[in-house]
C-alpha positions as CSV (number, residue, x, y, z in Angstrom):
1,M,-13.9,33.6,6.0
2,E,-16.8,31.5,7.4
3,N,-17.9,30.8,3.7
4,D,-14.5,29.5,2.8
5,F,-14.5,27.1,5.9
6,K,-17.7,25.7,4.9
7,L,-16.3,25.5,1.2
8,Y,-13.2,23.5,2.4
9,L,-15.5,21.4,4.7
10,R,-17.9,20.4,2.0
11,E,-14.8,19.6,-0.4
12,A,-13.3,17.5,2.3
13,F,-16.7,15.6,2.9
14,L,-17.1,14.9,-0.9
15,A,-13.4,13.6,-1.2
16,I,-14.0,11.2,2.0
17,G,-17.1,10.3,0.7
18,L,-15.9,9.2,-2.9
19,V,-13.1,7.1,-1.4
20,F,-15.7,5.2,0.6
21,L,-17.9,5.1,-2.3
22,L,-14.9,3.5,-4.4
23,L,-13.8,1.1,-1.7
24,G,-17.4,-0.1,-1.2
25,S,-17.7,-0.7,-4.6
26,M,-14.7,-2.5,-5.0
27,W,-15.6,-4.7,-2.0
28,L,-18.9,-5.4,-3.4
29,A,-17.5,-6.3,-6.8
30,T,-14.8,-8.4,-5.3
31,G,-16.1,-10.1,-2.1
32,M,-12.6,-9.1,-0.5
33,F,-11.4,-6.3,1.7
34,P,-9.0,-5.1,1.3
35,P,-10.0,-5.5,-2.2
36,M,-6.4,-5.0,-3.6
37,V,-2.8,-5.8,-2.8
38,V,0.5,-4.3,-3.8
39,V,3.0,-6.7,-5.4
40,E,6.5,-6.7,-3.5
41,S,8.5,-9.0,-5.1
42,G,9.8,-9.7,-8.8
43,S,8.7,-13.3,-9.0
44,M,5.9,-12.7,-11.6
45,K,7.8,-10.3,-13.9
46,H,8.0,-11.2,-17.5
47,S,10.8,-9.0,-18.2
48,E,13.7,-7.2,-16.5
49,D,12.0,-3.7,-16.8
50,G,8.5,-4.9,-16.2
51,S,5.6,-4.9,-18.7
52,L,2.2,-3.8,-19.0
53,G,-0.3,-6.8,-18.6
54,A,2.1,-8.7,-16.3
55,I,2.4,-8.4,-12.3
56,D,5.4,-6.2,-11.7
57,P,6.6,-5.1,-8.3
58,G,4.7,-1.6,-7.4
59,D,1.6,-2.9,-9.4
60,L,-1.6,-2.9,-7.7
61,V,-3.9,-6.1,-8.1
62,L,-7.5,-6.4,-7.4
63,I,-8.2,-9.7,-6.0
64,M,-11.5,-11.7,-6.1
65,N,-12.9,-13.8,-3.4
66,P,-12.1,-17.6,-4.6
67,D,-15.5,-18.5,-3.8
68,R,-16.9,-16.4,-6.4
69,V,-14.7,-17.7,-9.2
70,E,-13.5,-21.0,-10.7
71,I,-9.8,-21.1,-10.6
72,V,-8.5,-22.3,-14.4
73,T,-5.1,-24.0,-14.3
74,Y,-2.2,-23.6,-16.8
75,V,-2.5,-27.1,-18.0
76,E,-6.5,-26.5,-18.4
77,A,-6.1,-23.3,-20.4
78,S,-3.3,-24.7,-22.4
79,N,-5.2,-27.7,-23.4
80,E,-6.8,-27.6,-26.9
81,D,-9.4,-30.1,-25.7
82,N,-10.3,-28.2,-22.6
83,E,-13.2,-26.0,-22.5
84,N,-11.0,-23.5,-20.9
85,F,-8.5,-23.4,-23.6
86,G,-7.0,-20.0,-24.5
87,Y,-7.8,-18.5,-20.9
88,E,-5.3,-16.1,-20.1
89,M,-4.8,-13.8,-17.0
90,H,-1.6,-11.6,-16.7
91,G,0.2,-12.5,-19.9
92,M,0.2,-16.3,-19.8
93,Y,-2.4,-19.2,-19.6
94,G,-4.6,-19.6,-16.2
95,D,-5.0,-18.0,-13.1
96,V,-3.0,-16.3,-10.6
97,I,-3.9,-17.2,-7.0
98,I,-3.0,-15.3,-3.6
99,Y,-2.2,-18.1,-1.4
100,E,-0.9,-18.6,2.4
101,K,2.2,-20.9,2.7
102,N,1.1,-24.1,4.3
103,G,-1.8,-21.9,5.6
104,G,0.6,-20.0,8.1
105,S,0.4,-16.5,8.7
106,D,3.4,-15.5,6.6
107,T,3.2,-13.1,3.9
108,P,1.1,-14.6,1.2
109,V,2.5,-15.6,-2.0
110,I,1.0,-14.4,-5.5
111,H,1.9,-17.0,-8.2
112,R,0.3,-18.8,-11.0
113,A,-1.7,-21.9,-10.6
114,L,0.0,-24.7,-12.9
115,L,-2.2,-27.7,-12.2
116,K,-4.4,-29.1,-9.5
117,A,-4.2,-32.7,-8.0
118,E,-7.2,-34.1,-6.9
119,T,-7.4,-37.6,-4.9
120,N,-9.5,-40.6,-5.6
121,L,-10.0,-42.9,-2.4
122,T,-10.5,-46.5,-3.4
123,E,-10.9,-49.3,-0.7
124,N,-7.9,-51.4,0.1
125,P,-9.1,-55.0,0.2
126,I,-6.5,-55.7,2.9
127,Q,-8.7,-53.4,5.0
128,N,-12.1,-53.3,6.0
129,S,-13.5,-49.8,4.7
130,C,-12.3,-46.6,3.2
131,S,-13.5,-43.5,5.2
132,E,-12.7,-39.9,5.4
133,G,-10.2,-38.7,8.0
134,V,-6.5,-37.5,8.2
135,F,-4.7,-38.0,5.1
136,D,-1.8,-39.9,6.7
137,Q,-4.1,-42.3,8.0
138,L,-6.0,-42.7,4.7
139,E,-2.9,-44.1,3.5
140,E,-3.4,-47.2,5.7
141,I,-6.9,-47.7,4.9
142,C,-7.3,-46.7,1.4
143,I,-5.6,-46.8,-2.0
144,L,-5.1,-43.4,-2.8
145,T,-4.8,-42.2,-6.7
146,W,-4.6,-38.8,-8.6
147,D,-6.5,-36.9,-11.1
148,V,-5.0,-33.9,-13.0
149,P,-7.7,-31.9,-14.8
150,G,-6.9,-30.8,-17.9
151,T,-4.5,-33.6,-18.6
152,H,-4.6,-37.3,-19.4
153,L,-3.5,-38.0,-16.0
154,V,-6.6,-40.1,-14.1
155,N,-6.2,-42.6,-11.3
156,V,-2.7,-42.5,-11.4
157,S,-0.1,-43.4,-8.1
158,N,2.1,-40.5,-9.0
159,I,2.1,-37.4,-11.2
160,S,4.7,-37.1,-13.9
161,L,4.0,-34.7,-16.5
162,T,5.9,-32.4,-19.1
163,L,4.1,-29.1,-19.3
164,D,3.8,-26.9,-22.4
165,Y,5.9,-24.3,-20.5
166,S,9.1,-23.2,-22.0
167,C,12.1,-23.6,-19.4
168,A,14.8,-22.5,-21.9
169,P,17.7,-23.9,-22.4
170,H,16.4,-26.6,-20.2
171,G,13.4,-27.7,-22.4
172,N,9.9,-27.6,-21.0
173,L,8.8,-27.6,-17.3
174,T,8.9,-31.3,-15.9
175,I,6.9,-32.5,-12.9
176,D,8.6,-35.9,-12.2
177,K,7.0,-38.7,-9.9
178,W,5.5,-36.2,-7.6
179,I,3.2,-37.7,-4.8
180,P,1.3,-35.0,-3.1
181,K,0.9,-35.0,0.6
182,H,-2.6,-33.9,-0.2
183,E,-5.0,-32.6,-2.5
184,G,-4.1,-29.0,-4.0
185,Y,-2.6,-26.7,-6.7
186,L,1.0,-26.6,-7.9
187,T,2.3,-23.1,-8.3
188,T,5.1,-21.2,-10.0
189,G,6.3,-17.6,-10.5
190,D,6.2,-16.2,-14.0
191,N,9.7,-14.9,-13.9
192,R,11.6,-17.5,-15.5
193,M,15.0,-15.7,-14.7
194,T,14.7,-15.9,-11.0
195,N,12.5,-18.5,-10.4
196,G,14.6,-20.9,-12.8
197,C,11.3,-22.5,-14.0
198,T,10.8,-24.3,-10.7
199,I,7.8,-24.8,-8.7
200,D,7.0,-23.4,-5.2
201,Q,6.2,-27.1,-3.8
202,L,8.1,-30.0,-2.6
203,R,8.7,-32.2,-5.7
204,A,9.2,-35.9,-5.2
205,T,11.8,-37.3,-7.6
206,S,11.5,-40.5,-5.6
207,S,9.9,-41.9,-2.3
208,T,10.4,-44.6,0.1
209,A,8.1,-46.6,2.5
210,D,8.6,-44.0,5.3
211,D,7.3,-41.1,2.8
212,S,10.8,-39.5,2.6
213,Y,11.3,-37.2,-0.4
214,I,14.2,-35.9,-2.3
215,Q,13.5,-32.1,-2.5
216,S,13.8,-29.8,-5.3
217,R,14.1,-26.1,-5.1
218,G,10.9,-24.5,-3.6
219,L,9.6,-22.3,-1.1
220,K,9.5,-22.6,2.6
221,D,6.8,-21.4,5.0
222,E,7.7,-19.3,8.2
223,Y,8.8,-22.3,10.1
224,G,11.4,-23.4,7.4
225,N,9.1,-26.3,6.3
226,P,8.8,-27.0,2.5
227,V,5.5,-25.5,1.0
228,T,3.0,-28.2,0.0
229,A,0.3,-28.3,-2.6
230,V,-2.0,-25.4,-2.2
231,R,-5.5,-26.5,-0.5
232,D,-8.3,-24.7,-1.5
233,V,-8.6,-23.1,2.1
234,W,-5.1,-21.7,2.0
235,V,-6.4,-19.6,-1.3
236,V,-7.2,-16.2,0.0
237,G,-7.8,-14.8,-3.3
238,V,-7.6,-14.6,-7.2
239,A,-5.9,-11.9,-9.2
240,S,-8.0,-10.0,-11.3
241,S,-7.3,-6.5,-13.1
242,E,-4.3,-4.5,-12.1
243,I,-3.3,-0.6,-11.8
244,P,0.4,-0.4,-12.7
245,W,3.2,1.5,-10.8
246,V,0.8,3.3,-8.2
247,G,1.6,0.7,-5.5
248,A,5.2,1.7,-5.8
249,I,4.6,4.7,-3.7
250,K,3.5,2.3,-0.9
251,L,6.5,0.2,-1.2
252,F,8.6,3.5,-0.9
253,F,7.2,4.5,2.2
254,S,7.4,0.8,4.0
255,G,11.3,0.5,2.7
256,T,10.5,-2.5,0.6
257,Y,10.8,-1.1,-2.9
258,D,13.9,-3.0,-3.7
259,F,12.7,-4.9,-6.7
260,V,10.7,-1.9,-8.3
261,S,12.5,-1.1,-11.7
262,P,13.7,1.9,-12.7
263,Q,11.2,2.0,-15.8
264,T,8.3,1.6,-13.2
265,W,9.7,4.5,-11.1
266,N,9.6,6.6,-14.6
267,Y,6.2,5.7,-15.6
268,L,4.9,6.6,-11.9
269,F,6.4,10.1,-11.9
270,T,5.3,10.8,-15.4
271,L,1.7,9.7,-14.3
272,I,1.9,11.8,-11.2
273,A,3.0,14.8,-13.4
274,A,0.2,14.2,-15.7
275,V,-2.3,14.2,-13.1
276,V,-0.9,17.5,-11.8
277,I,-0.2,19.3,-14.8
278,I,-3.5,18.3,-16.9
279,P,-5.9,20.1,-14.4
280,M,-3.6,23.1,-14.4
281,V,-3.6,23.5,-18.1
282,Y,-7.3,22.9,-18.3
283,D,-7.9,25.8,-15.8
284,M,-5.4,28.0,-17.5
285,L,-7.4,27.3,-20.7
286,I,-11.0,28.1,-19.1
287,F,-9.4,31.3,-17.6
288,R,-8.2,32.4,-20.9
289,E,-11.4,31.7,-22.7
290,S,-13.3,33.6,-19.9
291,E,-11.0,36.6,-20.2
292,E,-11.7,36.8,-23.9
293,E,-15.2,36.5,-23.6
294,E,-15.2,39.7,-21.3
């Protein structure tokens, strides 16, 4: 009995040690803890039943520290003249980022980075100087223009661009006279059925002197404010590799499994059955072999 207890104790310590070794290795590799997130919504699905390579509800996604990677946007990866041409993650051009909506404490969003708006600050001849400060104040002392890396847009007063991103039956995704409130990424989910090929951020179709905008469909933060361009400091991770289906177990116990497809449950049950059955079959074969030798 005492030997059996020591054996169980040793096995328990080995199991715990392996878990810590695995988590520690992933933390060192990603620079993040926890190093993985479970996808809850279907906003990144490429098909109704889900597909390998895309980010589906119930997938476990490894996330990289944004300070360790250079984020490649969709427009950069789809531009033949760009050094990152052809770069794909999770079934489409560009990186998928995890960001906090307007830097708040609401549940982070995992969506694809379409493009990044970068500011140019030029001294306004009416004013005496152009210096760093609060963005709204910069408009009074500076002339602001925008660059979009990976496109022909350089030093423009607003961002108008048609992306090579099919939004059938409406043609390609179009950004029309967008004037960002600050630098940042424009993002969207891959699921064109539910997202309607719309972007997450407030999009301007026109603006007036008092900086009022006409808003298209987009996300809102925890206070009901439209989500604006994703600042670098709001990016909490960059999606890397994924483990499909396994995260559905966590969603089941947390009661947030509404978006998990029947196909994902089928794959998960098959995986669990394989994990249980294969060792049993292996033990039976070893036992039979030992009996034959005897």
